[in-house]
N, C-alpha and C positions, 0 to 999 in steps of 0.2 A: 640842498635842504631849503624848503619853502618856509616863508614866514606864515604866521597864523592867519588864516583866512585868505591867503593868496591862492589863486587858482580855483577857488570854490565858486560854483555858479548856483543860481537859485534851484536848479534841477537836482543838485546834490543834497539839498536839505530835505528834512522830513516834511511831507505835505501836512500843514496844520490849517484848520478852519480859521477864517477871518473873524468869525463870530463864535463866542463860547456861550452856548445857552445856559450852561450850569452857573457860570459866573453872573450872567445877566439875571437869572432867576433869584440868586442869593442877594444880589445888589438891590433888586426891586422888592424882595421879600422882607428884608430887614427894616427899612423905614415904614413899610406898610404894617408889619407886625408890631413895631414900636408904637405906632399910632393906635392900633387896636388894643395893645396891652395897656397903654396909659389911659385911654378913654373907656375901654370896655371892661378890663379886669382890674384897673388901678394897680398894675404890676408891670413895670417895664421889662423885667427879665423874662417873664412868661410870654409877653408879646414878642420879644426878640427871638425866643426859642421857637414859638409857633411860626413866625415869619420866615426864619431861616429854614425850618423844616419844610414849609410849604414851597418856598422858593427853590430849594434843592430838589424836591419832588417834581415840580413842574419843569425845572431845567433838565433833569435827567430824562424825563419823558420826551421833551422836545428834541434833545440830543439823540435819543434812540430813534425817533421818527426821521430826523434828518439823515442819520447814518444809514437807516434802512432804505430811504429813498435814493441815496447816492450809490448804494451797492447794486442797484438794478441796472 
């Protein structure tokens, strides 16, 4: 019986991208949306919602483009 993690090589694990565009989009969208919400709408919650939605949308689009490019 092997101990946990013993005998595992990097090739055994799932290949995961080093960069997660969805997370980056949300992380950049939240502060941008907060600034727009506070200064543009005078409502922080509305800005955070718009920023998260925009960041998520851009992140998913970039992720789809990267996956399509790597499948070729």
